[in-house]
DSSP file (Angstrom, degrees, kcal/mol; ACC not computed):
  #  RESIDUE AA STRUCTURE BP1 BP2  ACC     N-H-->O    O-->H-N    N-H-->O    O-->H-N    TCO  KAPPA ALPHA  PHI   PSI    X-CA   Y-CA   Z-CA
    1    1 A M              0   0    0      0, 0.0     2,-0.3     0, 0.0     0, 0.0   0.000 360.0 360.0 360.0 132.0    0.0    0.0    0.0
    2    2 A S        -     0   0    0      0, 0.0     2,-0.5     0, 0.0     0, 0.0  -0.847 360.0-126.5-117.2 155.2    1.4    3.4   -0.9
    3    3 A I        -     0   0    0     -2,-0.3     0, 0.0     4,-0.0     0, 0.0  -0.852  31.7-111.5-100.6 131.8    0.5    6.8    0.3
    4    4 A A    >   -     0   0    0     -2,-0.5     3,-2.1     1,-0.1    -1,-0.0  -0.309  27.5-118.7 -58.9 142.6   -0.3    9.5   -2.3
    5    5 A P  T 3  S+     0   0    0      0, 0.0    -1,-0.1     0, 0.0    -2,-0.0   0.743 112.3  52.4 -59.4 -24.2    2.3   12.2   -2.5
    6    6 A D  T 3  S+     0   0    0      2,-0.1     2,-0.4     0, 0.0    -2,-0.1   0.415  82.9 110.7 -93.4   4.1   -0.2   14.9   -1.5
    7    7 A T    <   -     0   0    0     -3,-2.1     2,-0.4     2,-0.0    -4,-0.0  -0.653  51.3-164.9 -80.4 128.7   -1.4   13.1    1.6
    8    8 A R        -     0   0    0     -2,-0.4     2,-0.6     2,-0.0    -2,-0.1  -0.936   9.5-156.2-117.3 137.1   -0.4   14.8    4.8
    9    9 A I        -     0   0    0     -2,-0.4     2,-0.6     2,-0.0    -2,-0.0  -0.955  10.5-151.8-112.3 119.8   -0.5   13.2    8.2
   10   10 A A        -     0   0    0     -2,-0.6     2,-0.6     2,-0.0    -2,-0.0  -0.800   9.2-166.7 -93.3 126.1   -0.7   15.7   11.1
   11   11 A I        -     0   0    0     -2,-0.6    -2,-0.0     3,-0.0     0, 0.0  -0.955   5.9-157.1-114.4 119.2    0.8   14.5   14.3
   12   12 A R        -     0   0    0     -2,-0.6    -2,-0.0     1,-0.0     0, 0.0  -0.845  25.9-120.8 -94.4 120.2   -0.1   16.4   17.4
   13   13 A P        -     0   0    0      0, 0.0     2,-0.5     0, 0.0    -1,-0.0  -0.307  23.3-122.2 -61.5 141.5    2.6   15.9   20.0
   14   14 A Q        -     0   0    0      2,-0.0    -3,-0.0     0, 0.0    55,-0.0  -0.742  25.2-165.2 -85.8 126.4    1.3   14.4   23.3
   15   15 A T        -     0   0    0     -2,-0.5     2,-0.1    54,-0.1    54,-0.0  -0.956  19.1-128.8-112.6 119.8    2.0   16.6   26.2
   16   16 A P        -     0   0    0      0, 0.0     2,-0.6     0, 0.0    -2,-0.0  -0.390  24.4-113.0 -67.2 144.5    1.6   15.0   29.6
   17   17 A V        -     0   0    0     -2,-0.1     2,-0.2    78,-0.1    75,-0.0  -0.683  39.4-148.3 -76.8 121.7   -0.6   16.8   32.1
   18   18 A L        -     0   0    0     -2,-0.6    77,-0.1     1,-0.1    78,-0.1  -0.611  12.6-111.1 -95.0 151.2    1.8   17.9   34.8
   19   19 A A    >>  -     0   0    0     -2,-0.2     4,-2.6     1,-0.1     3,-0.5  -0.406  38.5-105.0 -69.3 155.0    1.1   18.3   38.5
   20   20 A P  H 3> S+     0   0    0      0, 0.0     4,-2.6     0, 0.0     5,-0.1   0.861 122.4  54.1 -52.8 -37.8    1.2   21.9   39.8
   21   21 A A  H 3> S+     0   0    0      2,-0.2     4,-2.0     1,-0.2     5,-0.1   0.886 109.8  46.8 -65.6 -37.5    4.6   21.3   41.4
   22   22 A D  H <> S+     0   0    0     -3,-0.5     4,-2.5     2,-0.2    -1,-0.2   0.900 113.0  48.9 -69.8 -40.7    6.0   20.0   38.1
   23   23 A L  H  X S+     0   0    0     -4,-2.6     4,-3.0     1,-0.2     5,-0.2   0.904 109.7  53.3 -62.2 -40.4    4.6   23.0   36.3
   24   24 A E  H  X S+     0   0    0     -4,-2.6     4,-2.6    -5,-0.3    -2,-0.2   0.906 110.1  46.6 -62.8 -42.1    6.1   25.3   38.9
   25   25 A K  H  X S+     0   0    0     -4,-2.0     4,-2.2     2,-0.2    -2,-0.2   0.940 114.3  46.9 -65.8 -46.1    9.5   23.8   38.5
   26   26 A W  H  X S+     0   0    0     -4,-2.5     4,-1.9     1,-0.2    -2,-0.2   0.932 115.1  46.5 -60.0 -46.0    9.3   24.0   34.7
   27   27 A L  H  X S+     0   0    0     -4,-3.0     4,-2.8     1,-0.2     5,-0.2   0.879 108.8  55.0 -66.1 -38.8    8.0   27.5   34.8
   28   28 A T  H  X S+     0   0    0     -4,-2.6     4,-2.6    -5,-0.2    -1,-0.2   0.916 108.4  49.8 -59.0 -43.5   10.7   28.5   37.4
   29   29 A D  H  X S+     0   0    0     -4,-2.2     4,-2.1     2,-0.2    -2,-0.2   0.902 112.3  46.8 -61.5 -41.7   13.4   27.3   35.0
   30   30 A R  H  X S+     0   0    0     -4,-1.9     4,-2.2     2,-0.2    -2,-0.2   0.903 112.6  48.8 -70.0 -40.6   11.9   29.3   32.1
   31   31 A V  H  X S+     0   0    0     -4,-2.8     4,-2.0     2,-0.2    -2,-0.2   0.931 111.0  51.2 -62.7 -45.2   11.5   32.4   34.2
   32   32 A A  H  X>S+     0   0    0     -4,-2.6     5,-2.5    -5,-0.2     4,-0.6   0.907 108.6  52.1 -58.7 -42.5   15.1   32.1   35.3
   33   33 A F  H ><5S+     0   0    0     -4,-2.1     3,-1.0     1,-0.2    -1,-0.2   0.942 111.6  45.4 -58.0 -49.0   16.3   31.7   31.7
   34   34 A H  H 3<5S+     0   0    0     -4,-2.2    -1,-0.2     1,-0.3    -2,-0.2   0.785 115.7  46.6 -68.9 -26.8   14.5   34.9   30.6
   35   35 A L  H 3<5S-     0   0    0     -4,-2.0    -1,-0.3    -5,-0.2    -2,-0.2   0.430 108.9-123.6 -93.6   0.6   15.8   36.8   33.6
   36   36 A H  T <<5S+     0   0    0     -3,-1.0    -3,-0.2    -4,-0.6    -4,-0.1   0.924  71.3 120.6  56.9  47.5   19.3   35.5   33.1
   37   37 A R  S   <S-     0   0    0     -5,-2.5    -1,-0.2    -6,-0.1    -2,-0.2  -0.927  72.3 -94.5-133.7 157.1   19.4   34.1   36.7
   38   38 A P    >   -     0   0    0      0, 0.0     3,-1.9     0, 0.0     4,-0.3  -0.500  35.9-121.9 -68.1 145.3   19.9   30.7   38.2
   39   39 A A  G >  S+     0   0    0      1,-0.3     3,-1.9     2,-0.2    -8,-0.0   0.815 109.7  67.8 -59.2 -30.8   16.6   28.9   38.9
   40   40 A R  G 3  S+     0   0    0      1,-0.3    -1,-0.3     3,-0.0   -11,-0.0   0.693  94.3  59.1 -64.7 -16.4   17.6   28.6   42.6
   41   41 A E  G <  S+     0   0    0     -3,-1.9     2,-0.7     2,-0.0    -1,-0.3   0.522  86.3  90.7 -87.7  -6.3   17.3   32.4   42.8
   42   42 A I    <   -     0   0    0     -3,-1.9   -10,-0.1    -4,-0.3   -14,-0.0  -0.821  62.6-159.4 -96.8 115.1   13.6   32.4   41.7
   43   43 A D    >   -     0   0    0     -2,-0.7     3,-1.8     1,-0.1    41,-0.3  -0.828  13.7-143.4 -90.5 123.2   11.2   32.2   44.6
   44   44 A P  T 3  S+     0   0    0      0, 0.0    41,-2.6     0, 0.0    42,-0.4   0.625  98.9  52.1 -65.8 -10.6    7.8   30.9   43.2
   45   45 A T  T 3  S+     0   0    0     39,-0.2    38,-0.0    38,-0.1    -3,-0.0   0.445  87.3  96.9-103.3  -0.5    5.9   33.2   45.7
   46   46 A T  S <  S-     0   0    0     -3,-1.8    38,-0.5     1,-0.1    39,-0.1  -0.740  85.7-107.7 -88.3 131.9    7.8   36.4   44.7
   47   47 A P    >>  -     0   0    0      0, 0.0     3,-1.3     0, 0.0     4,-0.6  -0.322  21.0-130.8 -57.0 136.7    6.0   38.6   42.2
   48   48 A L  G >4>S+     0   0    0     34,-3.3     5,-1.7     1,-0.3     3,-1.1   0.811 106.8  65.9 -59.9 -30.0    7.7   38.5   38.9
   49   49 A A  G >45S+     0   0    0     33,-0.3     3,-1.2     1,-0.3    -1,-0.3   0.834  92.2  62.1 -61.3 -31.3    7.6   42.3   38.8
   50   50 A D  G <45S+     0   0    0     -3,-1.3    -1,-0.3     1,-0.3    -2,-0.2   0.763 102.1  51.2 -66.0 -23.7   10.0   42.3   41.8
   51   51 A Y  G <<5S-     0   0    0     -3,-1.1    -1,-0.3    -4,-0.6    -2,-0.2   0.505 120.6-111.8 -87.8  -5.9   12.5   40.5   39.6
   52   52 A G  T < 5 +     0   0    0     -3,-1.2    -3,-0.2    -4,-0.4    -2,-0.1   0.786  48.4 179.5  82.0  28.0   12.1   43.2   36.9
   53   53 A I      < -     0   0    0     -5,-1.7     2,-0.2     4,-0.1    -1,-0.2  -0.389  12.5-153.2 -62.4 137.9   10.5   41.0   34.3
   54   54 A D     >  -     0   0    0     -2,-0.1     4,-2.5     1,-0.1     5,-0.2  -0.579  28.9 -99.3-108.5 175.2    9.6   43.0   31.2
   55   55 A S  H  > S+     0   0    0      1,-0.2     4,-2.5     2,-0.2     5,-0.2   0.835 120.2  56.5 -65.7 -32.3    7.0   42.6   28.6
   56   56 A V  H  > S+     0   0    0      2,-0.2     4,-2.1     1,-0.2    -1,-0.2   0.936 111.3  42.9 -64.5 -45.3    9.4   40.9   26.2
   57   57 A A  H  > S+     0   0    0      2,-0.2     4,-2.5     1,-0.2    -2,-0.2   0.912 113.4  52.5 -65.5 -42.4   10.2   38.2   28.7
   58   58 A A  H  X S+     0   0    0     -4,-2.5     4,-2.0     1,-0.2    -2,-0.2   0.910 112.1  45.0 -61.2 -42.9    6.6   37.8   29.8
   59   59 A I  H  X S+     0   0    0     -4,-2.5     4,-2.3     2,-0.2    -1,-0.2   0.872 110.6  54.8 -69.7 -36.3    5.5   37.3   26.2
   60   60 A G  H  X S+     0   0    0     -4,-2.1     4,-2.0    -5,-0.2    -2,-0.2   0.913 108.3  48.7 -61.0 -42.5    8.4   34.9   25.6
   61   61 A I  H  X S+     0   0    0     -4,-2.5     4,-2.4     2,-0.2    -2,-0.2   0.903 109.2  52.9 -64.3 -41.4    7.3   32.8   28.5
   62   62 A C  H  X S+     0   0    0     -4,-2.0     4,-2.6     1,-0.2    -2,-0.2   0.912 108.2  51.2 -59.3 -42.4    3.7   32.8   27.2
   63   63 A G  H  X S+     0   0    0     -4,-2.3     4,-2.4     1,-0.2    -1,-0.2   0.891 109.7  49.5 -62.4 -39.8    5.0   31.5   23.9
   64   64 A E  H  X S+     0   0    0     -4,-2.0     4,-2.9     2,-0.2     5,-0.3   0.886 109.8  51.3 -67.2 -38.2    6.9   28.8   25.6
   65   65 A I  H  X S+     0   0    0     -4,-2.4     4,-2.7     2,-0.2     6,-0.4   0.943 111.9  47.1 -61.5 -47.2    3.8   27.8   27.5
   66   66 A E  H  X S+     0   0    0     -4,-2.6     4,-1.1     1,-0.2     5,-0.4   0.910 116.6  43.7 -61.4 -43.0    1.8   27.7   24.3
   67   67 A E  H  < S+     0   0    0     -4,-2.4    -2,-0.2    -5,-0.2    -1,-0.2   0.926 120.5  38.7 -69.6 -45.4    4.4   25.6   22.5
   68   68 A R  H  < S+     0   0    0     -4,-2.9    -2,-0.2     1,-0.2    -3,-0.2   0.881 129.6  28.0 -74.7 -39.8    5.2   23.2   25.4
   69   69 A H  H  < S-     0   0    0     -4,-2.7    -1,-0.2    -5,-0.3    -3,-0.2   0.377  96.0-126.5-108.9   3.4    1.7   22.7   26.7
   70   70 A L     <  +     0   0    0     -4,-1.1     2,-0.4    -5,-0.3    -4,-0.2   0.916  67.3 132.1  52.1  47.8   -0.4   23.3   23.5
   71   71 A L        -     0   0    0     -6,-0.4     2,-0.4    -5,-0.4    -1,-0.2  -0.988  56.5-133.7-136.4 121.8   -2.4   25.8   25.5
   72   72 A A        +     0   0    0     -2,-0.4    -9,-0.1    -3,-0.1   -10,-0.0  -0.625  30.6 178.3 -77.2 127.6   -3.3   29.4   24.3
   73   73 A V        -     0   0    0     -2,-0.4    -7,-0.1   -11,-0.2    -2,-0.0  -0.947  31.5-105.2-128.1 151.1   -2.6   31.9   27.1
   74   74 A P    >   -     0   0    0      0, 0.0     3,-1.8     0, 0.0   -12,-0.0  -0.402  27.3-120.0 -72.8 151.9   -3.1   35.7   27.0
   75   75 A P  T 3  S+     0   0    0      0, 0.0     3,-0.3     0, 0.0   -13,-0.1   0.627 112.6  64.0 -66.1 -10.7    0.1   37.8   26.8
   76   76 A T  T >>  +     0   0    0      1,-0.2     4,-2.8     2,-0.1     3,-1.6   0.292  67.5 112.5 -92.1   9.0   -1.0   39.4   30.1
   77   77 A L  H <> S+     0   0    0     -3,-1.8     4,-2.5     1,-0.3    -1,-0.2   0.869  74.2  51.9 -51.7 -45.1   -0.6   36.1   32.0
   78   78 A A  H 34 S+     0   0    0     -3,-0.3    -1,-0.3     1,-0.2   -30,-0.2   0.691 115.6  42.6 -69.3 -17.5    2.4   37.2   34.0
   79   79 A Y  H <4 S+     0   0    0     -3,-1.6    -2,-0.2     1,-0.1    -1,-0.2   0.779 114.5  48.4 -95.0 -34.3    0.4   40.3   35.1
   80   80 A D  H  < S+     0   0    0     -4,-2.8    -2,-0.2     1,-0.3    -3,-0.2   0.843 127.2  27.9 -72.0 -34.2   -2.9   38.5   35.7
   81   81 A F  S  < S-     0   0    0     -4,-2.5    -1,-0.3    -5,-0.3     6,-0.2  -0.848  81.5-169.9-127.6  90.3   -1.1   35.8   37.8
   82   82 A P        +     0   0    0      0, 0.0   -34,-3.3     0, 0.0   -33,-0.3   0.484  58.2  55.1 -74.3  -5.5    1.9   37.6   39.2
   83   83 A T  S  > S-     0   0    0    -36,-0.2     4,-2.5   -35,-0.1     5,-0.2  -0.850  82.1-117.1-123.0 161.8    4.0   34.8   40.7
   84   84 A V  H  > S+     0   0    0    -38,-0.5     4,-2.9   -41,-0.3     5,-0.2   0.924 118.0  51.5 -57.5 -44.2    5.4   31.5   39.3
   85   85 A R  H  > S+     0   0    0    -41,-2.6     4,-2.4     1,-0.2    -1,-0.2   0.903 109.8  48.6 -62.6 -41.5    3.2   29.6   41.8
   86   86 A A  H  > S+     0   0    0    -42,-0.4     4,-2.2     2,-0.2    -1,-0.2   0.910 113.6  46.6 -66.0 -41.9    0.0   31.5   40.6
   87   87 A I  H  X S+     0   0    0     -4,-2.5     4,-2.9    -6,-0.2     5,-0.2   0.938 112.4  50.2 -64.7 -45.7    0.8   30.9   37.0
   88   88 A A  H  X S+     0   0    0     -4,-2.9     4,-2.5     1,-0.2    -2,-0.2   0.904 111.0  49.1 -60.9 -42.2    1.5   27.2   37.6
   89   89 A G  H  X S+     0   0    0     -4,-2.4     4,-2.0    -5,-0.2    -1,-0.2   0.913 112.1  48.3 -62.8 -42.5   -1.7   26.8   39.5
   90   90 A H  H  X S+     0   0    0     -4,-2.2     4,-2.4     2,-0.2    -2,-0.2   0.925 112.2  48.5 -63.7 -45.0   -3.7   28.5   36.8
   91   91 A L  H  X S+     0   0    0     -4,-2.9     4,-3.1     1,-0.2     5,-0.2   0.899 108.2  54.6 -62.7 -40.1   -2.0   26.4   34.1
   92   92 A A  H  X S+     0   0    0     -4,-2.5     4,-2.3    -5,-0.2    -1,-0.2   0.911 109.6  47.8 -60.0 -42.0   -2.7   23.2   36.1
   93   93 A E  H  X S+     0   0    0     -4,-2.0     4,-2.2     2,-0.2    -2,-0.2   0.934 113.3  47.1 -63.9 -45.8   -6.4   24.1   36.2
   94   94 A L  H  X S+     0   0    0     -4,-2.4     4,-2.2     1,-0.2    -2,-0.2   0.917 114.0  47.3 -62.8 -42.9   -6.5   24.8   32.5
   95   95 A L  H  X S+     0   0    0     -4,-3.1     4,-2.1     2,-0.2    -1,-0.2   0.868 110.3  52.4 -67.8 -36.1   -4.7   21.6   31.6
   96   96 A A  H  X S+     0   0    0     -4,-2.3     4,-1.9    -5,-0.2     6,-0.3   0.900 109.7  49.2 -66.1 -39.8   -6.9   19.6   33.9
   97   97 A V  H  X>S+     0   0    0     -4,-2.2     4,-1.5     1,-0.2     5,-0.8   0.921 112.7  47.4 -64.0 -43.5  -10.0   21.0   32.2
   98   98 A G  H  <5S+     0   0    0     -4,-2.2    -2,-0.2     1,-0.2    -1,-0.2   0.851 110.3  53.6 -64.8 -34.3   -8.6   20.2   28.8
   99   99 A D  H  <5S+     0   0    0     -4,-2.1    -1,-0.2     1,-0.2    -2,-0.2   0.859 115.8  37.3 -69.9 -36.7   -7.6   16.7   29.9
  100  100 A T  H  <5S-     0   0    0     -4,-1.9    -1,-0.2    -5,-0.1    -2,-0.2   0.644 103.8-126.6 -89.9 -14.9  -11.1   15.8   31.1
  101  101 A G  T  <5 +     0   0    0     -4,-1.5    -3,-0.2     1,-0.3    -4,-0.1   0.543  60.4 145.3  80.1   6.0  -12.9   17.7   28.3
  102  102 A A      < -     0   0    0     -5,-0.8     2,-0.4    -6,-0.3    -1,-0.3  -0.427  41.2-140.4 -76.3 152.2  -14.9   19.6   30.9
  103  103 A A              0   0    0     -2,-0.1    -1,-0.0    -3,-0.1    -5,-0.0  -0.871 360.0 360.0-110.3 147.1  -15.9   23.2   30.3
  104  104 A S              0   0    0     -2,-0.4    -1,-0.1     0, 0.0    -2,-0.0   0.450 360.0 360.0 -99.1 360.0  -15.9   25.8   33.0
């Protein structure tokens, strides 16, 4: 059996739903990268504004969230949820809803 040359197969990568603590660690690493700091210096309960996060970094983090977790988030995410812990909790809720197919 051969596949016609114009046939395209779309493969959507599977992203495991992470626990809030795993999301928090991943997000801490990404925030540290954008702030040019070691991850151990990022306290998940400290507002990102206290670290001097700018809009370019905030949007970059949003893009990484969208790419890694296949989840559309607003560019204001870091302002709406001002700490790593708050963002991770919000993402965990969104991912759990997507995983169960439930609507809020």
